[in-house]
N, C-alpha and C positions, 0 to 999 in steps of 0.2 A: 088209216098205216101208212110207211115210206118207207121204200126201199135199204135197204141200209149199207150203198155202195153206194148210188148216184144223188139218190134222196128226190127221185121220185116218186110222186103221191102212186099208191096202188087200191085198188079194187078191194076189197076182200076176199075174192074171190081166187085170184091171181094167182100162180102156181112160181112165176117167175116174171121178174121185173121184165117189161117191154125196149127198156131201154137198155140196162146193162144185157141183160141177163139169169143177172143172182137171180139161183132160188131164193125161193118167197118163203119164212117159214110159216107150218101149220100144223096146230095142237093135232090135227083130227087123223093127218099120217102118221101111219107106222114106225118106227124109227129101232134098229139094234138094239142089244142090250150091251149096255159099258161097261166098266172092273170097275166092282165096286170098293170102292174110298179102303169099307173097313170091311173083319170079315162076321159072316151073318153072328148074332144075337153079341155083337162084340160093338154098338153103335155104341159109340160117345154120350154121357146124358150131359146137361151144358150144370154147369156150378151154382151156386149161388154166387152176387156180387163178397168177392174176400177183403174182411174189415184189415187184410196185413199191411195194408198199404196209406187208408188209415191213424192205424197204427203207430206207424212206421214218422207218422204224419210231427205226432208230438212232440217227439225227440227233435228231430229238424225243425221245430220251431224252437223248442225252450234251449238246447242249446248256446243256438245265438244271442237269445236274451238273460238269459243267464252270463255266459263269456263280454256280453256290453257294458249289464250289470257292474260286474268284478271289478270292468277296464275305469270304466265311467267314476267308481265308487273310492279307487285306488289312486288316478293318477290326483283327478279332478278334488280326490277330496268328499265332494260333492257329489248328487248326479244332476248334470248338466245337459246332456245330453241324453242321456239313458230315454226319455219318451217316448224319443223325436223315434228312436228302431222301435221305442216296442212297439206303439202305435203303427206306424209301417209295416211289423212282422203278423198283425192284432187285421190289419185289415187285409194281409196277404192271405191266413188262415180262414180268414172268411169266407173268401171271395174261392182259394183253389179247397181246403181240406174239405175244410164242413161238410160240406156233401159231398165227400168221402164215406163221409158213415152212417148214408141211408142207401137203400135197397135203388130208388129210386126216389131218384133227387131234382122237387122238381123246380125248374125252373125262374115262374112264377114266381117265387116263392122266395128262393136263393139267391137273386138276378136283387128285386127290392135291397136283401139284407146287404149283399155287397156292399151296391151303394151308399146304404145309411151309415155300411162301417165309410166307406171316403170320407165322409160328411163331416162327421165326427171326427173321425182325425181333420178333416181340416181346420175345422174349431179348434182345436186343439192349438195347431202349430199358431190360430190365429193369437190363442189369447197366453201359450208360453213363448209366443214373441212380440206381446203388446203392439202387434198392430191394426186396423179400426178398418181391413180390409172382403171380412170374413161376407157381412151385410150388404155393401157395394156389390162386393166382386164376384168373392167365390160362393157363392150360396146361390144366387140368377144365373153362376153357368153350369157350376157344377148342377146346383137340383136342377136344370131346364135337358140338358146331357140326359144326367138319369133320367127324367118324366123320360125323354124322347125314348131310351131305350128298355126297357121296361116300358111302354107303351108298345114297341115294337115284336118282346117278344110274350106279349102276353096276348097278340093280336094272332102271333104268328101257329102260336100253340093251343089257342082255342079253334083260331077260323081255321078250316082245310081249303076253302075258297078267294079267289081275291087278292091273295099273295102278291101279285106284280103287286098291287094297286094300295098297297101294305106299303110294298118299296120303294115305289113313288110315295107317298104322302112325306113316307120317314128320309130319304134325299132332299124334299123340299123343302122340308123343315126345316133338316139340317145346315140348309142354308139361308132361311131366318137368325137359324143356332149362329151364324157366324158372323153376321151384318150382329150380332146382340154384341156378340163378344166381343166385336172394335168399340161397340158405344161407349161398352162398361167399363176398357181399361182408356178410355179418354174421360171419364166419370168419376172413375176413380182414382187412377196418379198422372190423369196430365197433359197425357200421351197422345200427341196433333195424331187429330183424325181426316186421316191418305185416301180411306175410304180401300183400301185391302182384298174386307171382306165383299166386295163387289166379285170377286173373279171367283173364289170358291161358291158364293151365289148362282150362279147364272153357273159355274157348271154343274147345282145340282138341283138346280130349275131344270136341265134339260134332261142329266140326269132324270129324273125321277119324271119328266112330265109326259119322258119315253115310253120307260116304265108303265106311266099308264094308256101310252096311244096305245101299248102290244097288249094292256089289257083289253082296250076298249076295240079296239080291230082287231077279228078276225083270225081276217088274211095277212095284216102282215104277223103275226104271232104265226101262222100257220108256215109261213116264211121263214119266218126265225130258227120252230121248227129241222127246217128242213135240210139250213145252214149251219145248223150248229149238229143236229141230231138231239134234241134233248124230249 
């Protein structure tokens, strides 16, 4: 237990902070009754999640889809760029609007769905433009980033402890992903390897190492709790 004013560590029996004199909250102390927020018998009940927003998301995505289709067809006579717009809107709908249809959307399910939709869209762009960059560049870069984010979401969702270790490992892995990104840029597009990825790699490794250190050292963790009040 810590003082809410100065952050000094207190014993459970303390009534006042010995350093600044702030009164410490104890549940066993009697307190006066406050003014009720609602009249007796009229406490509002929690409502089920409304589907109105989910329903509005359908025309919000269909209207620009139809407008782009008509514009591309009327101006060019053939569909040239409509597929790119439709794919982008599809990714946005799967990522942002599809979870609205469910009462309690599970991020473990919907997050990989969004990443899969983004990968499919990148594949379509590569095929539509005749590019050969999907397999050597987009697939490992976007796929690796998606795997890291999915692993982070799954671990944070399933594990209630060790969050500092989870975040620390994620940041260190992100540093390695930055190094992979520069290597694939050189391998795929022939860009010179200048070593710029070393700088974000060092930052991510230091940040991740600091979080892991806080997870290991109880003394350092308590010091940060007193400083930041979390």
